[in-house]
C-alpha positions as CSV (number, residue, x, y, z in Angstrom):
1,M,103.5,103.3,101.8
2,S,106.1,100.6,102.1
3,H,105.9,97.1,100.5
4,G,105.9,95.7,104.0
5,E,102.4,97.1,104.7
6,S,99.4,95.5,103.1
7,P,100.0,94.5,99.5
8,V,96.3,94.7,98.9
9,K,96.3,98.2,100.1
10,A,99.2,99.1,97.8
11,L,97.5,97.5,94.8
12,A,94.2,99.3,95.5
13,Y,96.1,102.6,95.8
14,A,98.0,102.0,92.6
15,L,94.9,101.0,90.7
16,E,93.0,104.1,91.9
17,K,95.6,106.7,91.6
18,Y,98.0,105.4,88.8
19,P,96.0,102.7,86.8
20,Q,98.0,103.5,83.6
21,R,101.3,102.6,85.4
22,V,100.1,99.2,86.8
23,E,101.1,96.3,84.6
24,V,98.6,93.4,84.5
25,V,99.3,90.3,82.5
26,P,97.3,87.1,82.6
27,M,99.6,84.4,84.1
28,R,98.7,82.1,81.3
29,D,100.5,84.5,78.9
30,L,103.7,84.1,80.8
31,L,103.5,80.4,81.6
32,I,106.3,78.3,80.1
33,D,106.1,75.2,82.4
34,S,104.0,73.9,85.3
35,A,103.5,70.7,87.3
36,R,101.0,69.5,89.8
37,A,102.1,68.6,93.3
38,K,103.6,65.2,94.0
39,P,104.6,63.7,97.4
40,Q,108.3,64.5,96.7
41,R,107.7,68.2,95.6
42,P,105.2,71.0,95.6
43,A,103.2,72.1,92.6
44,Y,105.0,74.9,90.6
45,V,104.7,77.2,87.7
46,K,107.6,78.6,85.6
47,L,107.0,82.1,84.2
48,A,108.8,84.1,81.5
49,V,109.1,87.6,82.9
50,P,111.2,90.7,82.1
51,D,114.7,90.8,83.4
52,E,113.9,93.8,85.7
53,V,111.4,91.6,87.6
54,V,114.1,88.9,88.2
55,K,116.6,91.5,89.3
56,A,114.1,93.0,91.7
57,A,113.2,89.6,93.1
58,R,116.8,88.5,93.6
59,G,118.3,91.8,94.5
60,R,119.5,92.8,98.0
61,A,117.7,96.1,98.5
62,A,114.0,95.0,98.8
63,D,112.9,98.5,99.7
64,A,114.2,99.8,96.3
65,A,112.3,97.1,94.3
66,D,108.9,97.3,92.6
67,L,106.1,95.4,94.2
68,V,105.4,92.3,92.1
69,L,102.2,90.4,93.1
70,L,100.5,87.2,92.0
71,V,96.8,88.0,92.1
72,R,94.0,85.5,91.7
73,V,90.5,86.8,90.8
74,P,87.9,84.0,91.5
75,K,85.7,82.9,88.6
76,D,82.5,83.9,90.5
77,V,83.8,87.4,90.9
78,L,84.6,87.6,87.1
79,E,81.1,86.5,86.4
80,R,79.7,89.3,88.6
81,Q,81.5,92.0,86.7
82,D,78.9,92.0,83.8
83,S,75.8,91.5,86.0
84,R,73.3,94.3,86.2
85,I,72.1,93.0,89.5
86,V,73.7,94.7,92.5
87,L,74.3,92.4,95.5
88,P,74.7,93.7,99.1
89,G,78.3,94.7,99.6
90,E,78.9,95.7,96.0
91,V,77.9,99.3,96.3
């Protein structure tokens, strides 16, 4: 599966088959600077990440790089994780 295909599909596969190899870090733990949007510039976040991540993001050979994703899990989904009530579509 190449990175060009669905990143969601790649993430689901990695979590199912190789969960111990997927690195998950809350963005808050990496955040060193941020700013809300203004008319003259977009909102941004500045993250402290390992050098390998920077090299992969800036390198020429995108096919040889790891897939690095920014994933947002909505609050309502997080709240559902501990619920004992099963809703339609959660089975």
